[in-house]
mmCIF entry with sequence, helices, sheets and N, C-alpha, C, O atoms, coordinates in Angstrom:
data_MODEL
# 
_entry.id   MODEL 
# 
_entity.id                         1 
_entity.type                       polymer 
_entity.pdbx_number_of_molecules   1 
# 
_entity_poly.entity_id                      1 
_entity_poly.type                           'polypeptide(L)' 
_entity_poly.nstd_linkage                   no 
_entity_poly.nstd_monomer                   no 
_entity_poly.pdbx_seq_one_letter_code       MSDARDGKQRNRKAKNKDSEWQIERGVAIRAGFYIFGTHLFAGFVWLLFYLGEHANK 
_entity_poly.pdbx_seq_one_letter_code_can   MSDARDGKQRNRKAKNKDSEWQIERGVAIRAGFYIFGTHLFAGFVWLLFYLGEHANK 
_entity_poly.pdbx_strand_id                 A 
# 
loop_
_entity_poly_seq.entity_id 
_entity_poly_seq.num 
_entity_poly_seq.mon_id 
_entity_poly_seq.hetero 
1 1  MET n 
1 2  SER n 
1 3  ASP n 
1 4  ALA n 
1 5  ARG n 
1 6  ASP n 
1 7  GLY n 
1 8  LYS n 
1 9  GLN n 
1 10 ARG n 
1 11 ASN n 
1 12 ARG n 
1 13 LYS n 
1 14 ALA n 
1 15 LYS n 
1 16 ASN n 
1 17 LYS n 
1 18 ASP n 
1 19 SER n 
1 20 GLU n 
1 21 TRP n 
1 22 GLN n 
1 23 ILE n 
1 24 GLU n 
1 25 ARG n 
1 26 GLY n 
1 27 VAL n 
1 28 ALA n 
1 29 ILE n 
1 30 ARG n 
1 31 ALA n 
1 32 GLY n 
1 33 PHE n 
1 34 TYR n 
1 35 ILE n 
1 36 PHE n 
1 37 GLY n 
1 38 THR n 
1 39 HIS n 
1 40 LEU n 
1 41 PHE n 
1 42 ALA n 
1 43 GLY n 
1 44 PHE n 
1 45 VAL n 
1 46 TRP n 
1 47 LEU n 
1 48 LEU n 
1 49 PHE n 
1 50 TYR n 
1 51 LEU n 
1 52 GLY n 
1 53 GLU n 
1 54 HIS n 
1 55 ALA n 
1 56 ASN n 
1 57 LYS n 
# 
_struct_asym.id          A 
_struct_asym.entity_id   1 
# 
_struct_conf.conf_type_id            HELX_P 
_struct_conf.id                      HELX_P1 
_struct_conf.pdbx_PDB_helix_id       AA1 
_struct_conf.beg_label_comp_id       SER 
_struct_conf.beg_label_asym_id       A 
_struct_conf.beg_label_seq_id        2 
_struct_conf.pdbx_beg_PDB_ins_code   ? 
_struct_conf.end_label_comp_id       GLU 
_struct_conf.end_label_asym_id       A 
_struct_conf.end_label_seq_id        53 
_struct_conf.pdbx_end_PDB_ins_code   ? 
_struct_conf.beg_auth_comp_id        SER 
_struct_conf.beg_auth_asym_id        A 
_struct_conf.beg_auth_seq_id         2 
_struct_conf.end_auth_comp_id        GLU 
_struct_conf.end_auth_asym_id        A 
_struct_conf.end_auth_seq_id         53 
_struct_conf.pdbx_PDB_helix_class    1 
_struct_conf.details                 ? 
_struct_conf.pdbx_PDB_helix_length   52 
# 
_struct_conf_type.id          HELX_P 
_struct_conf_type.criteria    ? 
_struct_conf_type.reference   ? 
# 
loop_
_atom_site.group_PDB 
_atom_site.id 
_atom_site.type_symbol 
_atom_site.label_atom_id 
_atom_site.label_alt_id 
_atom_site.label_comp_id 
_atom_site.label_asym_id 
_atom_site.label_entity_id 
_atom_site.label_seq_id 
_atom_site.pdbx_PDB_ins_code 
_atom_site.Cartn_x 
_atom_site.Cartn_y 
_atom_site.Cartn_z 
_atom_site.occupancy 
_atom_site.B_iso_or_equiv 
_atom_site.pdbx_formal_charge 
_atom_site.auth_seq_id 
_atom_site.auth_comp_id 
_atom_site.auth_asym_id 
_atom_site.auth_atom_id 
_atom_site.pdbx_PDB_model_num 
ATOM 1   N N  . MET A 1 1  ? 1.284   87.105  -37.531 1.00 0.00 ? 1  MET A N  1 
ATOM 2   C CA . MET A 1 1  ? 1.122   88.539  -37.551 1.00 0.00 ? 1  MET A CA 1 
ATOM 3   C C  . MET A 1 1  ? -0.328  88.954  -37.285 1.00 0.00 ? 1  MET A C  1 
ATOM 4   O O  . MET A 1 1  ? -0.580  89.950  -36.607 1.00 0.00 ? 1  MET A O  1 
ATOM 5   N N  . SER A 1 2  ? -1.262  88.198  -37.813 1.00 0.00 ? 2  SER A N  1 
ATOM 6   C CA . SER A 1 2  ? -2.661  88.541  -37.580 1.00 0.00 ? 2  SER A CA 1 
ATOM 7   C C  . SER A 1 2  ? -3.038  88.333  -36.118 1.00 0.00 ? 2  SER A C  1 
ATOM 8   O O  . SER A 1 2  ? -3.927  89.015  -35.607 1.00 0.00 ? 2  SER A O  1 
ATOM 9   N N  . ASP A 1 3  ? -2.365  87.388  -35.431 1.00 0.00 ? 3  ASP A N  1 
ATOM 10  C CA . ASP A 1 3  ? -2.631  87.185  -34.008 1.00 0.00 ? 3  ASP A CA 1 
ATOM 11  C C  . ASP A 1 3  ? -2.261  88.421  -33.206 1.00 0.00 ? 3  ASP A C  1 
ATOM 12  O O  . ASP A 1 3  ? -2.982  88.816  -32.290 1.00 0.00 ? 3  ASP A O  1 
ATOM 13  N N  . ALA A 1 4  ? -1.135  89.029  -33.556 1.00 0.00 ? 4  ALA A N  1 
ATOM 14  C CA . ALA A 1 4  ? -0.697  90.241  -32.850 1.00 0.00 ? 4  ALA A CA 1 
ATOM 15  C C  . ALA A 1 4  ? -1.678  91.379  -33.116 1.00 0.00 ? 4  ALA A C  1 
ATOM 16  O O  . ALA A 1 4  ? -2.003  92.152  -32.215 1.00 0.00 ? 4  ALA A O  1 
ATOM 17  N N  . ARG A 1 5  ? -2.139  91.472  -34.345 1.00 0.00 ? 5  ARG A N  1 
ATOM 18  C CA . ARG A 1 5  ? -3.087  92.523  -34.703 1.00 0.00 ? 5  ARG A CA 1 
ATOM 19  C C  . ARG A 1 5  ? -4.416  92.315  -33.986 1.00 0.00 ? 5  ARG A C  1 
ATOM 20  O O  . ARG A 1 5  ? -5.018  93.275  -33.506 1.00 0.00 ? 5  ARG A O  1 
ATOM 21  N N  . ASP A 1 6  ? -4.876  91.070  -33.910 1.00 0.00 ? 6  ASP A N  1 
ATOM 22  C CA . ASP A 1 6  ? -6.119  90.757  -33.202 1.00 0.00 ? 6  ASP A CA 1 
ATOM 23  C C  . ASP A 1 6  ? -5.993  91.090  -31.720 1.00 0.00 ? 6  ASP A C  1 
ATOM 24  O O  . ASP A 1 6  ? -6.934  91.606  -31.117 1.00 0.00 ? 6  ASP A O  1 
ATOM 25  N N  . GLY A 1 7  ? -4.847  90.801  -31.138 1.00 0.00 ? 7  GLY A N  1 
ATOM 26  C CA . GLY A 1 7  ? -4.619  91.122  -29.726 1.00 0.00 ? 7  GLY A CA 1 
ATOM 27  C C  . GLY A 1 7  ? -4.651  92.610  -29.479 1.00 0.00 ? 7  GLY A C  1 
ATOM 28  O O  . GLY A 1 7  ? -5.200  93.062  -28.475 1.00 0.00 ? 7  GLY A O  1 
ATOM 29  N N  . LYS A 1 8  ? -4.064  93.383  -30.389 1.00 0.00 ? 8  LYS A N  1 
ATOM 30  C CA . LYS A 1 8  ? -4.067  94.847  -30.249 1.00 0.00 ? 8  LYS A CA 1 
ATOM 31  C C  . LYS A 1 8  ? -5.492  95.394  -30.370 1.00 0.00 ? 8  LYS A C  1 
ATOM 32  O O  . LYS A 1 8  ? -5.882  96.303  -29.638 1.00 0.00 ? 8  LYS A O  1 
ATOM 33  N N  . GLN A 1 9  ? -6.266  94.826  -31.305 1.00 0.00 ? 9  GLN A N  1 
ATOM 34  C CA . GLN A 1 9  ? -7.643  95.302  -31.478 1.00 0.00 ? 9  GLN A CA 1 
ATOM 35  C C  . GLN A 1 9  ? -8.477  94.980  -30.242 1.00 0.00 ? 9  GLN A C  1 
ATOM 36  O O  . GLN A 1 9  ? -9.277  95.801  -29.795 1.00 0.00 ? 9  GLN A O  1 
ATOM 37  N N  . ARG A 1 10 ? -8.286  93.772  -29.689 1.00 0.00 ? 10 ARG A N  1 
ATOM 38  C CA . ARG A 1 10 ? -9.008  93.410  -28.468 1.00 0.00 ? 10 ARG A CA 1 
ATOM 39  C C  . ARG A 1 10 ? -8.619  94.331  -27.321 1.00 0.00 ? 10 ARG A C  1 
ATOM 40  O O  . ARG A 1 10 ? -9.468  94.777  -26.549 1.00 0.00 ? 10 ARG A O  1 
ATOM 41  N N  . ASN A 1 11 ? -7.319  94.610  -27.223 1.00 0.00 ? 11 ASN A N  1 
ATOM 42  C CA . ASN A 1 11 ? -6.824  95.490  -26.163 1.00 0.00 ? 11 ASN A CA 1 
ATOM 43  C C  . ASN A 1 11 ? -7.402  96.892  -26.331 1.00 0.00 ? 11 ASN A C  1 
ATOM 44  O O  . ASN A 1 11 ? -7.784  97.527  -25.348 1.00 0.00 ? 11 ASN A O  1 
ATOM 45  N N  . ARG A 1 12 ? -7.468  97.373  -27.560 1.00 0.00 ? 12 ARG A N  1 
ATOM 46  C CA . ARG A 1 12 ? -8.007  98.703  -27.835 1.00 0.00 ? 12 ARG A CA 1 
ATOM 47  C C  . ARG A 1 12 ? -9.495  98.764  -27.493 1.00 0.00 ? 12 ARG A C  1 
ATOM 48  O O  . ARG A 1 12 ? -9.968  99.758  -26.942 1.00 0.00 ? 12 ARG A O  1 
ATOM 49  N N  . LYS A 1 13 ? -10.238 97.692  -27.822 1.00 0.00 ? 13 LYS A N  1 
ATOM 50  C CA . LYS A 1 13 ? -11.667 97.648  -27.500 1.00 0.00 ? 13 LYS A CA 1 
ATOM 51  C C  . LYS A 1 13 ? -11.876 97.651  -25.989 1.00 0.00 ? 13 LYS A C  1 
ATOM 52  O O  . LYS A 1 13 ? -12.795 98.299  -25.487 1.00 0.00 ? 13 LYS A O  1 
ATOM 53  N N  . ALA A 1 14 ? -11.026 96.930  -25.267 1.00 0.00 ? 14 ALA A N  1 
ATOM 54  C CA . ALA A 1 14 ? -11.147 96.891  -23.809 1.00 0.00 ? 14 ALA A CA 1 
ATOM 55  C C  . ALA A 1 14 ? -10.875 98.269  -23.228 1.00 0.00 ? 14 ALA A C  1 
ATOM 56  O O  . ALA A 1 14 ? -11.564 98.704  -22.305 1.00 0.00 ? 14 ALA A O  1 
ATOM 57  N N  . LYS A 1 15 ? -9.871  98.961  -23.765 1.00 0.00 ? 15 LYS A N  1 
ATOM 58  C CA . LYS A 1 15 ? -9.565  100.313 -23.274 1.00 0.00 ? 15 LYS A CA 1 
ATOM 59  C C  . LYS A 1 15 ? -10.708 101.266 -23.574 1.00 0.00 ? 15 LYS A C  1 
ATOM 60  O O  . LYS A 1 15 ? -11.071 102.091 -22.735 1.00 0.00 ? 15 LYS A O  1 
ATOM 61  N N  . ASN A 1 16 ? -11.283 101.154 -24.782 1.00 0.00 ? 16 ASN A N  1 
ATOM 62  C CA . ASN A 1 16 ? -12.416 102.013 -25.139 1.00 0.00 ? 16 ASN A CA 1 
ATOM 63  C C  . ASN A 1 16 ? -13.601 101.756 -24.221 1.00 0.00 ? 16 ASN A C  1 
ATOM 64  O O  . ASN A 1 16 ? -14.283 102.694 -23.808 1.00 0.00 ? 16 ASN A O  1 
ATOM 65  N N  . LYS A 1 17 ? -13.847 100.498 -23.901 1.00 0.00 ? 17 LYS A N  1 
ATOM 66  C CA . LYS A 1 17 ? -14.962 100.148 -23.021 1.00 0.00 ? 17 LYS A CA 1 
ATOM 67  C C  . LYS A 1 17 ? -14.735 100.733 -21.629 1.00 0.00 ? 17 LYS A C  1 
ATOM 68  O O  . LYS A 1 17 ? -15.662 101.264 -21.019 1.00 0.00 ? 17 LYS A O  1 
ATOM 69  N N  . ASP A 1 18 ? -13.491 100.635 -21.121 1.00 0.00 ? 18 ASP A N  1 
ATOM 70  C CA . ASP A 1 18 ? -13.170 101.200 -19.815 1.00 0.00 ? 18 ASP A CA 1 
ATOM 71  C C  . ASP A 1 18 ? -13.312 102.713 -19.816 1.00 0.00 ? 18 ASP A C  1 
ATOM 72  O O  . ASP A 1 18 ? -13.857 103.286 -18.872 1.00 0.00 ? 18 ASP A O  1 
ATOM 73  N N  . SER A 1 19 ? -12.827 103.366 -20.868 1.00 0.00 ? 19 SER A N  1 
ATOM 74  C CA . SER A 1 19 ? -12.907 104.828 -20.907 1.00 0.00 ? 19 SER A CA 1 
ATOM 75  C C  . SER A 1 19 ? -14.355 105.289 -21.050 1.00 0.00 ? 19 SER A C  1 
ATOM 76  O O  . SER A 1 19 ? -14.745 106.302 -20.471 1.00 0.00 ? 19 SER A O  1 
ATOM 77  N N  . GLU A 1 20 ? -15.155 104.544 -21.824 1.00 0.00 ? 20 GLU A N  1 
ATOM 78  C CA . GLU A 1 20 ? -16.576 104.896 -21.939 1.00 0.00 ? 20 GLU A CA 1 
ATOM 79  C C  . GLU A 1 20 ? -17.265 104.763 -20.593 1.00 0.00 ? 20 GLU A C  1 
ATOM 80  O O  . GLU A 1 20 ? -18.089 105.602 -20.228 1.00 0.00 ? 20 GLU A O  1 
ATOM 81  N N  . TRP A 1 21 ? -16.932 103.713 -19.852 1.00 0.00 ? 21 TRP A N  1 
ATOM 82  C CA . TRP A 1 21 ? -17.515 103.507 -18.522 1.00 0.00 ? 21 TRP A CA 1 
ATOM 83  C C  . TRP A 1 21 ? -17.115 104.638 -17.589 1.00 0.00 ? 21 TRP A C  1 
ATOM 84  O O  . TRP A 1 21 ? -17.936 105.112 -16.803 1.00 0.00 ? 21 TRP A O  1 
ATOM 85  N N  . GLN A 1 22 ? -15.856 105.079 -17.666 1.00 0.00 ? 22 GLN A N  1 
ATOM 86  C CA . GLN A 1 22 ? -15.403 106.179 -16.811 1.00 0.00 ? 22 GLN A CA 1 
ATOM 87  C C  . GLN A 1 22 ? -16.100 107.481 -17.177 1.00 0.00 ? 22 GLN A C  1 
ATOM 88  O O  . GLN A 1 22 ? -16.448 108.274 -16.302 1.00 0.00 ? 22 GLN A O  1 
ATOM 89  N N  . ILE A 1 23 ? -16.301 107.698 -18.467 1.00 0.00 ? 23 ILE A N  1 
ATOM 90  C CA . ILE A 1 23 ? -17.004 108.913 -18.903 1.00 0.00 ? 23 ILE A CA 1 
ATOM 91  C C  . ILE A 1 23 ? -18.449 108.887 -18.403 1.00 0.00 ? 23 ILE A C  1 
ATOM 92  O O  . ILE A 1 23 ? -18.945 109.885 -17.881 1.00 0.00 ? 23 ILE A O  1 
ATOM 93  N N  . GLU A 1 24 ? -19.119 107.749 -18.563 1.00 0.00 ? 24 GLU A N  1 
ATOM 94  C CA . GLU A 1 24 ? -20.503 107.634 -18.090 1.00 0.00 ? 24 GLU A CA 1 
ATOM 95  C C  . GLU A 1 24 ? -20.578 107.835 -16.583 1.00 0.00 ? 24 GLU A C  1 
ATOM 96  O O  . GLU A 1 24 ? -21.500 108.477 -16.080 1.00 0.00 ? 24 GLU A O  1 
ATOM 97  N N  . ARG A 1 25 ? -19.612 107.288 -15.870 1.00 0.00 ? 25 ARG A N  1 
ATOM 98  C CA . ARG A 1 25 ? -19.593 107.447 -14.412 1.00 0.00 ? 25 ARG A CA 1 
ATOM 99  C C  . ARG A 1 25 ? -19.391 108.922 -14.047 1.00 0.00 ? 25 ARG A C  1 
ATOM 100 O O  . ARG A 1 25 ? -20.039 109.432 -13.133 1.00 0.00 ? 25 ARG A O  1 
ATOM 101 N N  . GLY A 1 26 ? -18.495 109.601 -14.762 1.00 0.00 ? 26 GLY A N  1 
ATOM 102 C CA . GLY A 1 26 ? -18.262 111.018 -14.508 1.00 0.00 ? 26 GLY A CA 1 
ATOM 103 C C  . GLY A 1 26 ? -19.495 111.864 -14.766 1.00 0.00 ? 26 GLY A C  1 
ATOM 104 O O  . GLY A 1 26 ? -19.796 112.786 -14.008 1.00 0.00 ? 26 GLY A O  1 
ATOM 105 N N  . VAL A 1 27 ? -20.201 111.549 -15.832 1.00 0.00 ? 27 VAL A N  1 
ATOM 106 C CA . VAL A 1 27 ? -21.422 112.287 -16.157 1.00 0.00 ? 27 VAL A CA 1 
ATOM 107 C C  . VAL A 1 27 ? -22.472 112.051 -15.079 1.00 0.00 ? 27 VAL A C  1 
ATOM 108 O O  . VAL A 1 27 ? -23.168 112.980 -14.670 1.00 0.00 ? 27 VAL A O  1 
ATOM 109 N N  . ALA A 1 28 ? -22.586 110.813 -14.620 1.00 0.00 ? 28 ALA A N  1 
ATOM 110 C CA . ALA A 1 28 ? -23.567 110.499 -13.577 1.00 0.00 ? 28 ALA A CA 1 
ATOM 111 C C  . ALA A 1 28 ? -23.236 111.224 -12.274 1.00 0.00 ? 28 ALA A C  1 
ATOM 112 O O  . ALA A 1 28 ? -24.130 111.742 -11.606 1.00 0.00 ? 28 ALA A O  1 
ATOM 113 N N  . ILE A 1 29 ? -21.962 111.261 -11.914 1.00 0.00 ? 29 ILE A N  1 
ATOM 114 C CA . ILE A 1 29 ? -21.555 111.958 -10.682 1.00 0.00 ? 29 ILE A CA 1 
ATOM 115 C C  . ILE A 1 29 ? -21.826 113.449 -10.819 1.00 0.00 ? 29 ILE A C  1 
ATOM 116 O O  . ILE A 1 29 ? -22.344 114.074 -9.894  1.00 0.00 ? 29 ILE A O  1 
ATOM 117 N N  . ARG A 1 30 ? -21.477 114.023 -11.971 1.00 0.00 ? 30 ARG A N  1 
ATOM 118 C CA . ARG A 1 30 ? -21.702 115.457 -12.190 1.00 0.00 ? 30 ARG A CA 1 
ATOM 119 C C  . ARG A 1 30 ? -23.183 115.783 -12.151 1.00 0.00 ? 30 ARG A C  1 
ATOM 120 O O  . ARG A 1 30 ? -23.580 116.786 -11.559 1.00 0.00 ? 30 ARG A O  1 
ATOM 121 N N  . ALA A 1 31 ? -24.007 114.950 -12.772 1.00 0.00 ? 31 ALA A N  1 
ATOM 122 C CA . ALA A 1 31 ? -25.459 115.176 -12.758 1.00 0.00 ? 31 ALA A CA 1 
ATOM 123 C C  . ALA A 1 31 ? -25.990 115.088 -11.331 1.00 0.00 ? 31 ALA A C  1 
ATOM 124 O O  . ALA A 1 31 ? -26.857 115.868 -10.937 1.00 0.00 ? 31 ALA A O  1 
ATOM 125 N N  . GLY A 1 32 ? -25.469 114.138 -10.558 1.00 0.00 ? 32 GLY A N  1 
ATOM 126 C CA . GLY A 1 32 ? -25.881 114.028 -9.153  1.00 0.00 ? 32 GLY A CA 1 
ATOM 127 C C  . GLY A 1 32 ? -25.554 115.277 -8.360  1.00 0.00 ? 32 GLY A C  1 
ATOM 128 O O  . GLY A 1 32 ? -26.370 115.754 -7.571  1.00 0.00 ? 32 GLY A O  1 
ATOM 129 N N  . PHE A 1 33 ? -24.348 115.808 -8.573  1.00 0.00 ? 33 PHE A N  1 
ATOM 130 C CA . PHE A 1 33 ? -23.976 117.044 -7.874  1.00 0.00 ? 33 PHE A CA 1 
ATOM 131 C C  . PHE A 1 33 ? -24.864 118.205 -8.296  1.00 0.00 ? 33 PHE A C  1 
ATOM 132 O O  . PHE A 1 33 ? -25.280 119.000 -7.454  1.00 0.00 ? 33 PHE A O  1 
ATOM 133 N N  . TYR A 1 34 ? -25.162 118.314 -9.598  1.00 0.00 ? 34 TYR A N  1 
ATOM 134 C CA . TYR A 1 34 ? -26.020 119.399 -10.065 1.00 0.00 ? 34 TYR A CA 1 
ATOM 135 C C  . TYR A 1 34 ? -27.427 119.285 -9.482  1.00 0.00 ? 34 TYR A C  1 
ATOM 136 O O  . TYR A 1 34 ? -28.010 120.280 -9.051  1.00 0.00 ? 34 TYR A O  1 
ATOM 137 N N  . ILE A 1 35 ? -27.961 118.079 -9.470  1.00 0.00 ? 35 ILE A N  1 
ATOM 138 C CA . ILE A 1 35 ? -29.307 117.879 -8.919  1.00 0.00 ? 35 ILE A CA 1 
ATOM 139 C C  . ILE A 1 35 ? -29.313 118.184 -7.428  1.00 0.00 ? 35 ILE A C  1 
ATOM 140 O O  . ILE A 1 35 ? -30.199 118.885 -6.940  1.00 0.00 ? 35 ILE A O  1 
ATOM 141 N N  . PHE A 1 36 ? -28.336 117.664 -6.706  1.00 0.00 ? 36 PHE A N  1 
ATOM 142 C CA . PHE A 1 36 ? -28.237 117.918 -5.266  1.00 0.00 ? 36 PHE A CA 1 
ATOM 143 C C  . PHE A 1 36 ? -28.048 119.408 -4.996  1.00 0.00 ? 36 PHE A C  1 
ATOM 144 O O  . PHE A 1 36 ? -28.694 119.961 -4.105  1.00 0.00 ? 36 PHE A O  1 
ATOM 145 N N  . GLY A 1 37 ? -27.177 120.057 -5.748  1.00 0.00 ? 37 GLY A N  1 
ATOM 146 C CA . GLY A 1 37 ? -26.927 121.485 -5.558  1.00 0.00 ? 37 GLY A CA 1 
ATOM 147 C C  . GLY A 1 37 ? -28.155 122.332 -5.853  1.00 0.00 ? 37 GLY A C  1 
ATOM 148 O O  . GLY A 1 37 ? -28.434 123.301 -5.147  1.00 0.00 ? 37 GLY A O  1 
ATOM 149 N N  . THR A 1 38 ? -28.880 121.968 -6.890  1.00 0.00 ? 38 THR A N  1 
ATOM 150 C CA . THR A 1 38 ? -30.099 122.705 -7.235  1.00 0.00 ? 38 THR A CA 1 
ATOM 151 C C  . THR A 1 38 ? -31.138 122.582 -6.126  1.00 0.00 ? 38 THR A C  1 
ATOM 152 O O  . THR A 1 38 ? -31.781 123.566 -5.761  1.00 0.00 ? 38 THR A O  1 
ATOM 153 N N  . HIS A 1 39 ? -31.299 121.384 -5.594  1.00 0.00 ? 39 HIS A N  1 
ATOM 154 C CA . HIS A 1 39 ? -32.262 121.188 -4.506  1.00 0.00 ? 39 HIS A CA 1 
ATOM 155 C C  . HIS A 1 39 ? -31.811 121.909 -3.237  1.00 0.00 ? 39 HIS A C  1 
ATOM 156 O O  . HIS A 1 39 ? -32.636 122.451 -2.501  1.00 0.00 ? 39 HIS A O  1 
ATOM 157 N N  . LEU A 1 40 ? -30.523 121.916 -2.985  1.00 0.00 ? 40 LEU A N  1 
ATOM 158 C CA . LEU A 1 40 ? -30.000 122.628 -1.829  1.00 0.00 ? 40 LEU A CA 1 
ATOM 159 C C  . LEU A 1 40 ? -30.263 124.133 -1.960  1.00 0.00 ? 40 LEU A C  1 
ATOM 160 O O  . LEU A 1 40 ? -30.678 124.779 -0.999  1.00 0.00 ? 40 LEU A O  1 
ATOM 161 N N  . PHE A 1 41 ? -30.020 124.682 -3.143  1.00 0.00 ? 41 PHE A N  1 
ATOM 162 C CA . PHE A 1 41 ? -30.270 126.100 -3.384  1.00 0.00 ? 41 PHE A CA 1 
ATOM 163 C C  . PHE A 1 41 ? -31.761 126.417 -3.272  1.00 0.00 ? 41 PHE A C  1 
ATOM 164 O O  . PHE A 1 41 ? -32.137 127.431 -2.683  1.00 0.00 ? 41 PHE A O  1 
ATOM 165 N N  . ALA A 1 42 ? -32.609 125.555 -3.833  1.00 0.00 ? 42 ALA A N  1 
ATOM 166 C CA . ALA A 1 42 ? -34.058 125.770 -3.750  1.00 0.00 ? 42 ALA A CA 1 
ATOM 167 C C  . ALA A 1 42 ? -34.523 125.712 -2.299  1.00 0.00 ? 42 ALA A C  1 
ATOM 168 O O  . ALA A 1 42 ? -35.379 126.498 -1.893  1.00 0.00 ? 42 ALA A O  1 
ATOM 169 N N  . GLY A 1 43 ? -33.972 124.796 -1.520  1.00 0.00 ? 43 GLY A N  1 
ATOM 170 C CA . GLY A 1 43 ? -34.312 124.721 -0.095  1.00 0.00 ? 43 GLY A CA 1 
ATOM 171 C C  . GLY A 1 43 ? -33.899 125.972 0.649   1.00 0.00 ? 43 GLY A C  1 
ATOM 172 O O  . GLY A 1 43 ? -34.622 126.440 1.529   1.00 0.00 ? 43 GLY A O  1 
ATOM 173 N N  . PHE A 1 44 ? -32.740 126.523 0.305   1.00 0.00 ? 44 PHE A N  1 
ATOM 174 C CA . PHE A 1 44 ? -32.273 127.757 0.930   1.00 0.00 ? 44 PHE A CA 1 
ATOM 175 C C  . PHE A 1 44 ? -33.200 128.923 0.593   1.00 0.00 ? 44 PHE A C  1 
ATOM 176 O O  . PHE A 1 44 ? -33.541 129.715 1.471   1.00 0.00 ? 44 PHE A O  1 
ATOM 177 N N  . VAL A 1 45 ? -33.606 129.033 -0.659  1.00 0.00 ? 45 VAL A N  1 
ATOM 178 C CA . VAL A 1 45 ? -34.534 130.101 -1.066  1.00 0.00 ? 45 VAL A CA 1 
ATOM 179 C C  . VAL A 1 45 ? -35.868 129.930 -0.358  1.00 0.00 ? 45 VAL A C  1 
ATOM 180 O O  . VAL A 1 45 ? -36.454 130.907 0.107   1.00 0.00 ? 45 VAL A O  1 
ATOM 181 N N  . TRP A 1 46 ? -36.360 128.678 -0.272  1.00 0.00 ? 46 TRP A N  1 
ATOM 182 C CA . TRP A 1 46 ? -37.611 128.410 0.440   1.00 0.00 ? 46 TRP A CA 1 
ATOM 183 C C  . TRP A 1 46 ? -37.476 128.834 1.905   1.00 0.00 ? 46 TRP A C  1 
ATOM 184 O O  . TRP A 1 46 ? -38.393 129.434 2.466   1.00 0.00 ? 46 TRP A O  1 
ATOM 185 N N  . LEU A 1 47 ? -36.339 128.521 2.520   1.00 0.00 ? 47 LEU A N  1 
ATOM 186 C CA . LEU A 1 47 ? -36.105 128.904 3.908   1.00 0.00 ? 47 LEU A CA 1 
ATOM 187 C C  . LEU A 1 47 ? -36.131 130.426 4.071   1.00 0.00 ? 47 LEU A C  1 
ATOM 188 O O  . LEU A 1 47 ? -36.694 130.927 5.044   1.00 0.00 ? 47 LEU A O  1 
ATOM 189 N N  . LEU A 1 48 ? -35.539 131.159 3.146   1.00 0.00 ? 48 LEU A N  1 
ATOM 190 C CA . LEU A 1 48 ? -35.574 132.618 3.220   1.00 0.00 ? 48 LEU A CA 1 
ATOM 191 C C  . LEU A 1 48 ? -37.008 133.146 3.146   1.00 0.00 ? 48 LEU A C  1 
ATOM 192 O O  . LEU A 1 48 ? -37.383 134.036 3.909   1.00 0.00 ? 48 LEU A O  1 
ATOM 193 N N  . PHE A 1 49 ? -37.806 132.601 2.231   1.00 0.00 ? 49 PHE A N  1 
ATOM 194 C CA . PHE A 1 49 ? -39.203 133.024 2.136   1.00 0.00 ? 49 PHE A CA 1 
ATOM 195 C C  . PHE A 1 49 ? -39.972 132.667 3.407   1.00 0.00 ? 49 PHE A C  1 
ATOM 196 O O  . PHE A 1 49 ? -40.779 133.465 3.885   1.00 0.00 ? 49 PHE A O  1 
ATOM 197 N N  . TYR A 1 50 ? -39.731 131.489 3.951   1.00 0.00 ? 50 TYR A N  1 
ATOM 198 C CA . TYR A 1 50 ? -40.413 131.057 5.166   1.00 0.00 ? 50 TYR A CA 1 
ATOM 199 C C  . TYR A 1 50 ? -40.054 131.967 6.337   1.00 0.00 ? 50 TYR A C  1 
ATOM 200 O O  . TYR A 1 50 ? -40.931 132.389 7.091   1.00 0.00 ? 50 TYR A O  1 
ATOM 201 N N  . LEU A 1 51 ? -38.777 132.265 6.488   1.00 0.00 ? 51 LEU A N  1 
ATOM 202 C CA . LEU A 1 51 ? -38.360 133.132 7.584   1.00 0.00 ? 51 LEU A CA 1 
ATOM 203 C C  . LEU A 1 51 ? -38.857 134.556 7.413   1.00 0.00 ? 51 LEU A C  1 
ATOM 204 O O  . LEU A 1 51 ? -39.205 135.226 8.386   1.00 0.00 ? 51 LEU A O  1 
ATOM 205 N N  . GLY A 1 52 ? -38.889 135.015 6.163   1.00 0.00 ? 52 GLY A N  1 
ATOM 206 C CA . GLY A 1 52 ? -39.385 136.349 5.892   1.00 0.00 ? 52 GLY A CA 1 
ATOM 207 C C  . GLY A 1 52 ? -40.871 136.465 6.191   1.00 0.00 ? 52 GLY A C  1 
ATOM 208 O O  . GLY A 1 52 ? -41.329 137.500 6.673   1.00 0.00 ? 52 GLY A O  1 
ATOM 209 N N  . GLU A 1 53 ? -41.619 135.418 5.910   1.00 0.00 ? 53 GLU A N  1 
ATOM 210 C CA . GLU A 1 53 ? -43.059 135.420 6.154   1.00 0.00 ? 53 GLU A CA 1 
ATOM 211 C C  . GLU A 1 53 ? -43.371 135.427 7.650   1.00 0.00 ? 53 GLU A C  1 
ATOM 212 O O  . GLU A 1 53 ? -44.367 136.014 8.072   1.00 0.00 ? 53 GLU A O  1 
ATOM 213 N N  . HIS A 1 54 ? -42.538 134.789 8.439   1.00 0.00 ? 54 HIS A N  1 
ATOM 214 C CA . HIS A 1 54 ? -42.778 134.682 9.870   1.00 0.00 ? 54 HIS A CA 1 
ATOM 215 C C  . HIS A 1 54 ? -41.975 135.676 10.713  1.00 0.00 ? 54 HIS A C  1 
ATOM 216 O O  . HIS A 1 54 ? -41.905 135.550 11.935  1.00 0.00 ? 54 HIS A O  1 
ATOM 217 N N  . ALA A 1 55 ? -41.388 136.636 10.066  1.00 0.00 ? 55 ALA A N  1 
ATOM 218 C CA . ALA A 1 55 ? -40.601 137.634 10.785  1.00 0.00 ? 55 ALA A CA 1 
ATOM 219 C C  . ALA A 1 55 ? -41.522 138.585 11.531  1.00 0.00 ? 55 ALA A C  1 
ATOM 220 O O  . ALA A 1 55 ? -42.626 138.881 11.073  1.00 0.00 ? 55 ALA A O  1 
ATOM 221 N N  . ASN A 1 56 ? -41.070 139.057 12.664  1.00 0.00 ? 56 ASN A N  1 
ATOM 222 C CA . ASN A 1 56 ? -41.826 140.074 13.433  1.00 0.00 ? 56 ASN A CA 1 
ATOM 223 C C  . ASN A 1 56 ? -41.688 141.398 12.723  1.00 0.00 ? 56 ASN A C  1 
ATOM 224 O O  . ASN A 1 56 ? -40.584 141.905 12.524  1.00 0.00 ? 56 ASN A O  1 
ATOM 225 N N  . LYS A 1 57 ? -42.832 141.957 12.342  1.00 0.00 ? 57 LYS A N  1 
ATOM 226 C CA . LYS A 1 57 ? -42.790 143.216 11.605  1.00 0.00 ? 57 LYS A CA 1 
ATOM 227 C C  . LYS A 1 57 ? -43.282 144.364 12.431  1.00 0.00 ? 57 LYS A C  1 
ATOM 228 O O  . LYS A 1 57 ? -43.311 145.499 11.956  1.00 0.00 ? 57 LYS A O  1 
# 
């Protein structure tokens, strides 16, 4: 009986490790998108200022 219980605990630990890895991966992907999106938005704002400065007035 203890063998079955040990197997279940090992299986549960493996599942927890996999789910933790998936959560960490999701957070890393989300952070990457936020960083990329922020830089993209900042580049767009910079472009607007650059074009506005060089516009024919």
